[in-house]
N, C-alpha and C positions, 0 to 999 in steps of 0.2 A: 757763509757770506766768504765769498774767495774772492775778495780786492781788500787791499787793504787797508778801505776804508769807504763809506756811504749813507744813506738815508734811510733806516727804519722808523718803522711804520707799523705802530700795534692798536690796529681798529677793537674797539670793546676793550683796554687794556686797563680801567678802573688804576689805581693811584699806582701805576709801572713798576708793581711787582719784577714782571716781566724782563722790563727793560734797562732794570738798575743791577742785575744780575747780568745780564749781555753787555752793560754800559763799559763793568768791569776788567771780560775778557776781550773786547776791541772796544777802547779807549778813544780811535781816529773816530767812530763814526757817531753821527747824531742821529739822536731817539725821543721821536715822537709820540707819546700816548692821544690818542680821539675820542674824545669820552664825550658825556653829557655837560654841558657848560657849569653844570653844579661842581662835575664831578671833576672838572677840568682845572676851574680854580682853586677846588679845596686844596687838591694834589701839586700844585703845581709849590706850594708852602713846602709839604711832605720832603719832594726830590728837586730843584731849580738846578740840576745838570740836568733833567729831560726838558722837553718841553710839552706844553701841554693842550689841544685843540679840541675845539665841537667843531673844529672842520676838516676834512682830507686834506692836507699839504698839496700843493698845481705839482708835485714831481718826487720821485721814493725810490731806489733802487728796492727795496724789499714790503714787501706787505703782507700784514701775520692778523691774523683772527682767531680766537681758539673763543667757541662756546656763546658768540657772539648775532654769527644773522639769523639760525634759527627765531628772535625775537626781535625785529626787525618788521614793519610793515611788505617792505618792499625789496626783500635779500637781491634778490636779482640784478635791479637797480644796484644798486648798491656794489658788488660785485662792481657791474657791468663800467661802473666809475672808480673804482679802486686801481682795475685793472690797464683802463685809459693813462695812471698817475703811475703806475708800475713798469721800472724801467729793464728788474730783473728776475726775479722770485717774487711769487704768491704762495704764502702758505696757510691750508686753511685746517684745525685742527678742533677738534669735536663736536663735530655737526649730528645733528638729528637726520638722518636719509631716510630717506621713503620713495619707492616708486608712484603711492598715492598720497597727493596734501590731504595730511593730517589736525585740524585744532586742537588744541587740548589745553586748560588751563594749568600753570607748575603752582604749584606752595611750596613754602619755605621755613623755619624759622628764620626771623627777623639776625639772630648772630648767625646762622651757620652762611651768613656773604661776603664774602674777604676775608681778611684778615687784621691784625692787631686789636688792640683797644676798644670796647665798645665805651661811646663817651657818654659821660652822668645823664641820666634821664632819658633813655631809653628806655622798653617796653623789650623784651623776646615774643614780640604778633607774627600771627602769621600772613606773609604776606603772600602774593597773588600774580600773576604775569602770566601775556599770553606764549603761548612756543604752539612751533608752526614745520614741521618736517619741508622736507627742503629736497631737491631730485637733482638730486647726483650727475642723471644727465645730463640736466639745465644747464648747472654751473660746469661742467667740461666743455659742452658746446659754447657756452659763452667766450668758456677759453680760447680755447678754440677762434671764435670766429679774432679777438684781437689779439689775434699771433701765440698764443700760449700753448706749450708742449705739458702734457700732467706725466712731470718726471718722474714722482714715488709715490706710494698711494699705499696707506699705513691702515690696517684693521685691528683693531683688539685691544687698541690702546682706550688712556683718558676719553671715554665718547661725552656727546652731547644729548644722549637717547637716555629718555628718561621715560617709566613704563615701564612691563615688560612686551608690548606688544608685538609682535614676532616679525610684523614684513617694515618695522623702522629697526636702521642698523649703523652706529656710527665706523667712520675714517676719519687721516687725516689724510690730508691733499697736497701736494709739490705743485706747483707748476713753476716752467722756464720759460723766459720770453725766449722766442726763437730770432 
């Protein structure tokens, strides 16, 4: 965030925890969390200084997404759309990459998803959701086509890898518009 003010989008940012932290450090920036409509509506009351939407804004300076693309039906389409609206940087964190597309069903306990107190009346049930790996080469190729260079690549961080398959790996990617 090398300019004094700008527009930051967190795609799949839940209740806006990251944006709330960044907002304290960068008060001149505007922050938007893109989430499902139900999450966006509920989170707006929690953090009114952050914008919430179920749609990407028309333009923004920084696109950020952490551990979200691998849960979308068409991650490459979303990536292309996000880059078409990004003016400066795009950062993808907690990715599950593989050269060969793999589909799995991920499961977790309900209370392990998100932070904060659990509302009354909910049971800590097992939930399941589809998960797929993504081609790092494909995302990098789309970024290149859309006018972005890979500025940094970080391995060994908090990855989006589930299971223990040797051919699935995690990496964070930072892209900068040319």
